[in-house]
N, C-alpha and C positions, 0 to 999 in steps of 0.2 A: 935626419929629422933632430929636432933638437928638443931634449926633456927636459925640464923645470922640476927642479930638486928643491924638499922641504915642504912640510905642512901647507893641505892647503886652506885656506881662509875660508869655512862656512860662511859666511857672513858675507861675502864678495860678490857683485853682484857679474853673472858670468855671461858676458857675449861670445855667443857660440858660433866659431868661425862656419862658413859654411861649404859645402861640398861645392866642388863647380862641376857644370853641366856634366861633362864628359866622365865624373868620376867613375868609379866604380861601384856600385851599390852596396852599403854597409851590408855584413852577412846578420841574418839571426830577425833581427826585428821589422827590417823594412819589408821581409816578404809579405807583410800582414798587411802592407798597405797599398793599394792601387792607385792610380790616377785619380782625382773627383772633378768632378764637372758641376760646370754652374747652375746646372739644371739643382741638385742639391742645395745651394745656396740661395736659389729663387724659390728655396720651397719655406724657409724658416728666417729672409735676412734677419727678421729685427733681433730672434733666439742667436742669430751669429755671431751679433756685434755687443751681445751683453758679456760684460765677465761672469764667466762659469763655476762654481767652488764645487769639485767632485769630491765627493770623502770617500774614502778605501779601507774598509776595516782590516788590521793585520792580527789576526787568533791563533791559536793552536793547542797541540797537548802539551805536558810539560815536557822539557828541555830540548823541544823539539829546535829549537834555534831563531827563533822570532825576532830578538832583539838585533842578532847580525843581517836578519834578511832585511830588516827595515833600514839598517846602516849601509845595507850595502844599495838597494831599492834608490836611497837618498842622493850616493854615492855616483851611481851610475848615469841618474837624470843630470846632476851639474857636469859632469866629463863630459869634453869637447865631445862633439861628432854625435851624441844623443839621442835616440829616436830617428834614426837615420837619416839625419840631417835636419829634422822637421823641426826643430828647438834652437828658437831663434835667439832665447833667451830667458834664463834663469835665476833666481836667488832663493835664498832660504828667505822663508817670511816671518814677520812678527805677528804674533799670536793678538796683540790689545787686550783685550779685557775678558779673551776667552778664560775661562773658570782652570781649565783642564793642565796640567803642568805639560811642560816641554820637553820632548824628548832629545833627550843629551847625543845629540849627533854628535856635536863637536868630541865631548868625550870618547865617542864610541871610535871613530874616525882615528883618533890621536893612539886609542890601544890600538888599534890592527896596526898603525904604522909604528910602533915602537919599537927598538932595537934592545929586546927579541920581544918580536912582536907577540900579543897579548893577546884574548878572547875579553871582550866586552861584559861587564857585570851585565847579570839578566833585572829584565825590569818585574816589578811586582805592582804594579799599577798601571791604570789609564794613560796616559801619554799622548800627545798629540805632535805630529812632526809636518809643518805645511812649506811649500814652495809656489810662487810664484813663476807663472810660464805662460812665455809668448809664443805660440804655436804658426809655423806656417803649415796651406797646404796648397798645392798646384794649383793653377788658375784660379787660387780663391785670396781673400785679403787675410791677415792675419788676426788671429784671436787668443785673447788672454784666459787662462783657465789657473787657478786657485789648486792646487792639489792638497787634499789633504790627508794624511796617514795616521789613522787612532789605533795607538797600540793596545791592543784588549786583552788583559789574561786568561788564558786557555780553560783555566780553571773555572772559571768564573762562565764562560759560554755552557759547559756542560751542565749546568744549574737550570738549562731551560726546559727539558721536560718535566720536574719540579712542576710547573705551574700548571700542570693539568692533574696532580694528582693531590689528592688528600693526605692527610698524616696516615692512615690506615693502610692504605693501596702504597705510598712509597715505605713506610717500614715496612712491612712483610715482603716486598722485592728486594729493598736493600739487604735485610737479613738473610733471605733464603741466599740472594746471591755472595752475599760475604761469609755463609757455610760452605760454598761449594770452592770458593777461592784458595790459592795458595794461603797456608796459615804462619801466622809469624805469634809470637809471645804475643804480644798487645791485642793483634786481633782474636786471638782465643782469651784473653782476661776481660774483655768487651764481649763479648758473645757468651762467658759464663755467667755475667755481672747482668745483663739484660734477661738472659734464662730464668735467673732468680727472682727476678721482679714477681710477685702475684697481681692477679688481677684486683687482690684487697688494697693493695699500695696506695696509700695518700700522696696528695699536690706536696710537695717539699723542694723548694730554690738549691736545697743543700744536695737532696740526690740527685736533681737534675743537672747541678753543675758538675757533681762525679760522674756521671754517666756520658757528658758532653766529653769531660776531659779524656774520660777511658776511651772513647769513641775516635776523638781527633788524634789521641796517642795510636789507636790503631789504623786508620786512614792512612797518617804520614809513614809506620811502617810497612804495609803496603806496597806504598811508589818507593820508598826509599831501597826496603832488601829484593821487591821481586819487579819493579820496572811496572808497576799498575796506575794506569789512567783515570781510568772510567771509575772515579771515586765523587763522592756527594753529601754532603754541597761543598761546592767547590769553594768558598770563601772560606769552609775549616780550615784549611790547606794554606790557603794565601788569603788572611784577612784583609781589608780595606785598610787605611789609614784611621787612625785614635785607638779608644778605649770601644771596645766590644759592647755590645747594647747588651741587657739583659734576655734581649729576645733569642740568641744566638746562642746562649745555654739548652740546646735539646738535641736530641739522640732517637734512634728509631728503637720503638718499644712496641709490639704487636699485640696487646691486650686493652681491655676495658679501662683502665683504671681510673681513676683521679689523676694519678701520676700523666698518664698516655693522656689525658685531658688537657692538662699544665703543657706538655711538650706541642702537643697539637695545637696551641694557640701561638707560642712562638715559633711553632713552623708555619702557619698562617701569616704570622709578621716577616718572615725572613722572605716568603713566596712578594710577600709584596714590595719589598725594599728590591728584588729583583725585577720587577716589572718597575718600578720605579727608575733603580739605577741601569738596567741594563736595556730592556726593550727601548723605552722613551731615549736615551740617549743615544745606543747603540742603531739599534734595527730602524728608528724611527728618523734617524741622519743618513744613513750613511749609501753608497748607490753601488759599490761591488765588494766585496769580502774576501781575504784569503786568508786558509785554514792549512795550516801546518802540520806535519806528524814523524816522529821520526822511525818511521817501519824498518829503515836495518837494524836499529839499536831493537825493537820490537823480536827482528826476525832471529837475533843474537842472542837475547837475553831467554828466549822459550815459548815454548806454544800457548803458554797461559799469560806471559805477555804481550803475544802477538794477538791474541782472542779480545783481550781485554782493550789494545788500541782498535783492535776493528770494531769493535761493542760502540766505542767513545764517537769513533769516525761515523757509524750509523745511527747514532742520537743526533749528533751534530747535523747530519746531511739530510736526515727526515725531519729535522725542527726547521732547516733551511729553503726546504719547498712550500715556494710563498704562494704560490697561486691557490689559493683557497684556505692557506693554512692557517694552523692555528695560531700560531706565531702574528701571522697578522690580525687575526680578529683580536687577541690579547693585547697588540700594542693598540689596536684602536681603545679599548677601553681602557687602555690605564690611561690613555692619554684625553680621553673623553672627545674624540675628534672621531673624523674618518678614520680608516685603513691608513698607514703611514706609505710612505711609497717603497716600491718592492725595491729588493737589490736586483740591479742588473744583472752583473755576471757574479760567479763564485769560482773562484780558485784553489782547488786541492792541489797542495802541492807535500811532493815528496823529500824530506831535507838530507842534506849531506848525502848529497848525490857521487861525492868526489870521494866517496870511499869506497866506490866500487867504479869498475872499469868502464870505459864508454861501450860497450857492449852487451853491458849489465843496465844500463840507463833506463833500456828501453822498458827492458821487465821493470823496474820501478816504477817507473810512469805508469804501465799497465795495472799493476798492481794497487795503488794508488786508486785508478780507474774503477778499478773494479772491487773495492771496497767504498765507494761513495756512490757511485754513476749505475754499477750495472752493466757498462761497455757501452750506454747508450751515448750520441751524438750530444753534445751539446747544446744543438739548434734543435734537438726530436725530443726533447724534456715537456712541452708541451707549449702552445700560443700563452705570450704572457707572460710565461715560469722565468726563471734565471736561467740566463746562458750560462752552463759549468763547463767545465774542464781539468783535466788532472795534469803536472807535472811531477818532473824530476828535477830537480834543483839543487845547485851548492851555491849557498850566497856568496861565501869565501871560499875561494878553490886553495884547498889548500896540499895535493896531490900531484904528482903526475903519470901517466899510465905509461904502464911499461908489461914487455914480455919475462914472465917470471918461469924455470923450468924446476917443475914442483915432481919429485918422483919420477922424474924422466921423461914430464912430459909438460909440454909447453903451454901455460894457463895467460891467460889476463887479466894482470893485477895491478897496485899503487903501490907506490910506493912516497914518501913525505917523512917530514921532522916531528919525532914525537915530544908530546909538551914536555918542557918541565929541563933535558935532556938534552934535547937539537939533534940525538942521534937519527938520521936516515934510516928508517926501516921500512921491509915492505912487507906488505898484504896482500891475503887472498881469501875473502870473509868464504868464497863458496859463490853457487849461483844463487841467485837471486829469482824466487817464481814472479811470474806472468799473472799470476791469479791464486786465492789464497790456497796454502799449500796444504795437502792430505797428509794424512798421519806417517806414511813412508817419508815425508821429507825432514820430520823430526830426529828419522835415525841417523840422518848426515848432518846435524846443527853447523852453521858458520864458526868457523873455524878461528879467527879473531874479527876484533872489531878497535884496533886501536886508536886513542883522542891523540890526534893530529894537530901539529902548531901552525898559527895560519902561515900563508905564502907573507915574503915580507913585500912591501909596498915601499917602492924606488925614490917616487915623488910627493908620498907621504898619505897617496890617495887622488892627489890630482884628478887622476886620466882614470880615476876610478877604481874597483876593486875586480880582481879576477874572479870570475866569478862561471858558476855553469851552467844554463837557464836562466838567464833575469830577462836577455832580451824576449823569449820568446815569453812569460807572466807578462811584462810590461805592455808588450804585443796583445796579447788576451782583453788586459785592465781597460786599456786605453783603446783599443780600437775603433769604436764611435767617433772618438774625441780629433783623430787625426786623418 
C-alpha cells in the first residue's frame, strides 16, 4: 500500500475511494449501521432529497482537550474510508456570511503534524467548523449533509444553572460552597472582603469593581492551584472578545445592602446576556452535543478536584435533560417563539483515554456514564428526550500499551514520549474506578499522569490522526443519518 507523504490540504475536495463489495467491513464505526431498506426511504422521500444541515455542539470542562477533539473529528472524516466506506465525498465548507469565527483546523493539524509535533493552542471563544458530506446508503440514493461543529467554551456552559437563580440565592450558594473548597490566598482574601461588608453598605461602582477583581482572582486561583472547574460565572475566567461591559463587575454578596442591590441588577444583566448569547445560538440551533471532561486528571489531582468535576458534570447533565426542562422553556422565552428543537443526542466523553491501558478504558467509560447518566441506557431515559451515551476517547493517541513489571508484579501500563524532552517514559497511573470512588480509593491515589507528546504523523494527517474511540463516538452522533 502506497502512503502519500506531506501535509494534507484541508481545502481539498476529497473523493473517497469506495470499498469493494467483498472487502472486510471496517472496524468500529461500521458496526453501528445496518443495511437500510426502501421502506425507510419511502416514508420520507422529500426529506431524503433535501440537503440537510446538522450542527453538533462541542463543549467541555477546562483543559479536557476540546480543540484536539474537534481537529481529530474533522481529520477522521476527511480521511479515506471514513464512516465505514459510506462517505462518497467530503470537503471543508465555506462559512459564507456566518458571523462566527472559523475553527482553525488547518493550523491545528499543522501543529500535530510538525516535527516535533506539538499540541494546538486552546480556543477561548466560539468557533465553527463545517464540512460538506455526500453520503451513500445501501439500496438508497445518496444524500448531501452539511455537518457543522460548534466549538463552545465549557466555562460558559456552566453558567446555565444561574438562569433560574436570583442574585440572593446564587450568592448564598456560591459563598457557602467557596468556604468548603480547598482555600487559596486569593479565595481567603475575597471571603474576608465579602464578610466585612455590612448591610448598610451603599451602592458604589468602585466597591463593586474592587470586589469583582478579588472574586475573579479567587476563581482563577482555585482553578490553577486545585484544578477546579465548577466555578461561576464562567465568563469571569474566559471573557468574550472586546471590552467588558460595566454590568460584568459584580460578585456574590449575601446581604440586603444597597451595594447588593446594584450587584443584583448587574447579575440580572449578565443572565440576560447568557440567554441572548448562549441559549439562543447554542441550544436553539444544535441537533446534538458532545461534553468532554478529563476525569483522569481529576482523579490524579485529588478528591476535591474530582468532586468538583462531578458537580460540574451533574449540573451540565441536569441542564441538558431536554424533555420538559427549564432550559427548553428559557430558550422559548429568550427568543419569543415556540420552544427550540430538542437536542437529539448527547455524548459525554472522558478524554485522554490513552493515558491508561486498554483494560482500564472500560472503567473510564463506565465512570463517565455513572457521573452523567446513572447507568441508564441512552434509549431508556424517556420518550422524546435526548439519547445519551458515555465514551472513553483519546483524540490524538500518544501512547502504546505494554506490560510493566512493577514491584515484581505484571501490570498493564502505557508508554510514550514526554512533552518537551522527547524521552520515552512509562506510566501506570493506577486502577480507574468504574463508579464514583469511596474514601478508601483516595488512600492509594494515582501514581503519575505525565504530559505526553502527540504521536508523529507520517503523512501530515492525510489519513487521519491515530485515536481511540472516535469511530464509536461518530457512530453514535451520526447513526440516524447513515
